[in-house]
MIZA-450674 format. One record per residue: x, y, z of N, C-alpha, C in turn; residue in one letter. Coordinates in pm, whole numbers, plus 50000, padded with zeros to 5 digits. Layout:
BEGIN
+-------+-------+-------+-------+-------+-------+-------+-------+-------+---+
:   nxx :   nyy :   nzz :  caxx :  cayy :  cazz :   cxx :   cyy :   czz : r :
+-------+-------+-------+-------+-------+-------+-------+-------+-------+---+
:     X :     Y :     Z :     X :     Y :     Z :     X :     Y :     Z : A :
...
+-------+-------+-------+-------+-------+-------+-------+-------+-------+---+
***
This chain:
BEGIN
+-------+-------+-------+-------+-------+-------+-------+-------+-------+---+
:   nxx :   nyy :   nzz :  caxx :  cayy :  cazz :   cxx :   cyy :   czz : r :
+-------+-------+-------+-------+-------+-------+-------+-------+-------+---+
: 24309 : 32416 : 53383 : 24446 : 32462 : 53369 : 24533 : 32346 : 53323 : M :
: 24606 : 32365 : 53218 : 24696 : 32262 : 53166 : 24833 : 32276 : 53232 : Q :
: 24885 : 32165 : 53280 : 25019 : 32164 : 53338 : 25118 : 32118 : 53234 : Y :
: 25234 : 32178 : 53234 : 25340 : 32131 : 53146 : 25404 : 32008 : 53209 : T :
: 25480 : 31936 : 53132 : 25550 : 31818 : 53182 : 25639 : 31856 : 53299 : T :
: 25708 : 31968 : 53288 : 25798 : 32012 : 53395 : 25721 : 32043 : 53523 : E :
: 25605 : 32106 : 53510 : 25525 : 32137 : 53628 : 25477 : 32010 : 53696 : Q :
: 25436 : 31913 : 53618 : 25389 : 31787 : 53676 : 25502 : 31715 : 53747 : R :
: 25619 : 31713 : 53685 : 25734 : 31648 : 53747 : 25771 : 31718 : 53877 : L :
: 25774 : 31850 : 53876 : 25806 : 31924 : 53998 : 25703 : 31899 : 54107 : L :
: 25577 : 31893 : 54071 : 25472 : 31865 : 54169 : 25488 : 31726 : 54228 : N :
: 25521 : 31627 : 54146 : 25538 : 31492 : 54199 : 25660 : 31484 : 54289 : S :
: 25767 : 31555 : 54254 : 25886 : 31556 : 54339 : 25859 : 31627 : 54471 : L :
: 25783 : 31734 : 54468 : 25748 : 31805 : 54591 : 25665 : 31715 : 54682 : K :
: 25575 : 31638 : 54625 : 25496 : 31545 : 54704 : 25584 : 31440 : 54769 : S :
: 25682 : 31391 : 54696 : 25774 : 31291 : 54750 : 25856 : 31348 : 54864 : A :
: 25893 : 31474 : 54855 : 25972 : 31536 : 54961 : 25894 : 31546 : 55091 : E :
: 25763 : 31556 : 55084 : 25680 : 31566 : 55204 : 25658 : 31431 : 55270 : R :
: 25684 : 31324 : 55198 : 25662 : 31191 : 55253 : 25778 : 31152 : 55342 : M :
: 25750 : 31083 : 55454 : 25860 : 31036 : 55539 : 25940 : 30929 : 55465 : P :
: 26065 : 30916 : 55501 : 26150 : 30813 : 55441 : 26096 : 30675 : 55479 : K :
: 26106 : 30581 : 55386 : 26056 : 30446 : 55412 : 26126 : 30383 : 55531 : L :
: 26256 : 30408 : 55544 : 26330 : 30351 : 55657 : 26280 : 30406 : 55789 : K :
: 26239 : 30532 : 55791 : 26186 : 30592 : 55913 : 26055 : 30524 : 55954 : Q :
: 25984 : 30475 : 55856 : 25857 : 30407 : 55883 : 25876 : 30260 : 55916 : L :
: 25999 : 30210 : 55904 : 26027 : 30070 : 55930 : 25985 : 29979 : 55816 : G :
: 25973 : 30034 : 55696 : 25929 : 29955 : 55580 : 26040 : 29860 : 55534 : A :
: 26001 : 29743 : 55490 : 26096 : 29647 : 55434 : 26078 : 29632 : 55283 : V :
: 25973 : 29693 : 55229 : 25951 : 29691 : 55085 : 25865 : 29810 : 55046 : C :
: 25858 : 29835 : 54918 : 25776 : 29944 : 54867 : 25721 : 29903 : 54731 : A :
: 25608 : 29956 : 54698 : 25546 : 29932 : 54568 : 25538 : 30066 : 54496 : L :
: 25609 : 30075 : 54385 : 25606 : 30197 : 54305 : 25503 : 30179 : 54194 : L :
: 25413 : 30274 : 54183 : 25309 : 30268 : 54079 : 25311 : 30398 : 54001 : V :
: 25259 : 30393 : 53881 : 25251 : 30512 : 53798 : 25119 : 30513 : 53724 : Y :
: 25081 : 30629 : 53677 : 24956 : 30649 : 53604 : 24984 : 30628 : 53455 : D :
: 24923 : 30528 : 53395 : 24948 : 30498 : 53254 : 24902 : 30612 : 53162 : V :
: 24819 : 30700 : 53212 : 24773 : 30814 : 53132 : 24863 : 30936 : 53145 : D :
: 24963 : 30928 : 53233 : 25054 : 31041 : 53254 : 25198 : 30994 : 53240 : R :
: 25256 : 31020 : 53127 : 25393 : 30976 : 53097 : 25493 : 31025 : 53204 : R :
: 25469 : 31143 : 53259 : 25563 : 31197 : 53357 : 25574 : 31109 : 53481 : T :
: 25466 : 31040 : 53516 : 25475 : 30952 : 53632 : 25562 : 30832 : 53600 : T :
: 25554 : 30781 : 53479 : 25642 : 30672 : 53438 : 25787 : 30719 : 53436 : F :
: 25809 : 30838 : 53381 : 25944 : 30893 : 53373 : 26003 : 30919 : 53511 : D :
: 25920 : 30936 : 53612 : 25966 : 30964 : 53748 : 26004 : 30839 : 53826 : S :
: 25972 : 30720 : 53774 : 25995 : 30597 : 53849 : 26140 : 30580 : 53894 : L :
: 26235 : 30609 : 53807 : 26376 : 30593 : 53843 : 26412 : 30683 : 53961 : E :
: 26366 : 30805 : 53957 : 26390 : 30900 : 54066 : 26325 : 30850 : 54195 : C :
: 26202 : 30802 : 54185 : 26132 : 30752 : 54303 : 26204 : 30630 : 54362 : W :
: 26255 : 30544 : 54277 : 26328 : 30427 : 54324 : 26454 : 30468 : 54399 : L :
: 26528 : 30563 : 54344 : 26648 : 30613 : 54413 : 26610 : 30673 : 54548 : K :
: 26502 : 30748 : 54551 : 26457 : 30809 : 54676 : 26416 : 30702 : 54777 : E :
: 26350 : 30599 : 54731 : 26307 : 30492 : 54822 : 26427 : 30417 : 54879 : A :
: 26533 : 30404 : 54801 : 26652 : 30332 : 54847 : 26736 : 30415 : 54944 : K :
: 26720 : 30546 : 54944 : 26804 : 30631 : 55030 : 26752 : 30638 : 55172 : S :
+-------+-------+-------+-------+-------+-------+-------+-------+-------+---+
***
């Protein structure tokens, strides 16, 4: 099954919503990584960074 860019982005955002906030975990840093074979993961980095900072 082929996913569209929008479907992949929505799936990655849904996964992020299920994750506990970094502050709740007592984290002092985070490492954001992306899949070089999936442009949508690179495009999501800014959103993930904002989420990590909140």
